[in-house]
Legacy VTK file of the C-alpha trace (Angstrom):
# vtk DataFile Version 3.0
C-alpha trace
ASCII
DATASET POLYDATA
POINTS 67 float
108.498 113.444 86.649
108.454 109.658 87.030
105.965 107.613 85.046
103.797 104.953 86.672
102.555 101.861 84.983
98.857 101.020 85.585
97.087 97.716 85.412
93.493 97.071 84.515
91.202 95.245 86.962
91.335 92.089 84.745
95.068 91.977 85.047
95.084 92.503 88.812
92.295 89.877 89.397
94.335 87.417 87.348
97.540 88.169 89.370
95.744 87.666 92.720
93.821 84.603 91.564
90.521 86.382 92.111
87.635 87.048 89.806
86.997 90.658 88.688
83.753 90.517 90.671
85.632 89.705 93.901
88.125 92.463 93.165
85.259 94.861 92.689
83.606 93.747 95.970
86.818 94.355 97.889
87.219 97.738 96.206
83.672 98.733 97.182
83.846 97.373 100.820
87.516 98.116 101.518
90.441 95.869 101.542
91.457 96.007 97.869
94.763 97.057 96.468
95.123 100.838 96.069
93.506 102.168 92.865
92.690 105.365 91.049
89.678 106.316 88.995
90.177 108.170 85.766
86.815 109.250 84.435
84.917 105.954 84.687
87.928 103.666 84.500
89.543 101.962 87.512
93.293 101.534 87.337
95.807 100.028 89.754
99.297 101.644 89.998
101.754 98.791 89.519
104.200 100.014 92.158
101.507 100.410 94.830
100.039 96.989 93.918
103.436 95.396 94.475
103.723 97.093 97.937
100.166 95.986 98.876
100.959 92.374 97.850
104.130 92.423 99.996
102.223 93.783 103.012
99.381 91.227 102.567
101.989 88.368 102.223
103.683 89.487 105.418
100.296 89.545 107.243
99.703 85.961 106.105
103.132 84.831 107.199
102.536 86.412 110.626
99.229 84.580 111.079
100.776 81.275 110.151
103.574 81.827 112.643
101.143 82.366 115.483
99.352 79.058 114.918
LINES 1 68
67 0 1 2 3 4 5 6 7 8 9 10 11 12 13 14 15 16 17 18 19 20 21 22 23 24 25 26 27 28 29 30 31 32 33 34 35 36 37 38 39 40 41 42 43 44 45 46 47 48 49 50 51 52 53 54 55 56 57 58 59 60 61 62 63 64 65 66
């Protein structure tokens, strides 16, 4: 079975240039990177985060190209 690395919200917020509060808001309202909850802890699978960032970057590029 493959192992997955997980990141804490503080690490993800720092990577995205967001505050933890902003990350929490997106998580609650939708639009945040994929996450899992283990007991009361929120964790972000590193591989899924990388895919999410790539998709969001592509969306941003497409919006710029349409202008």
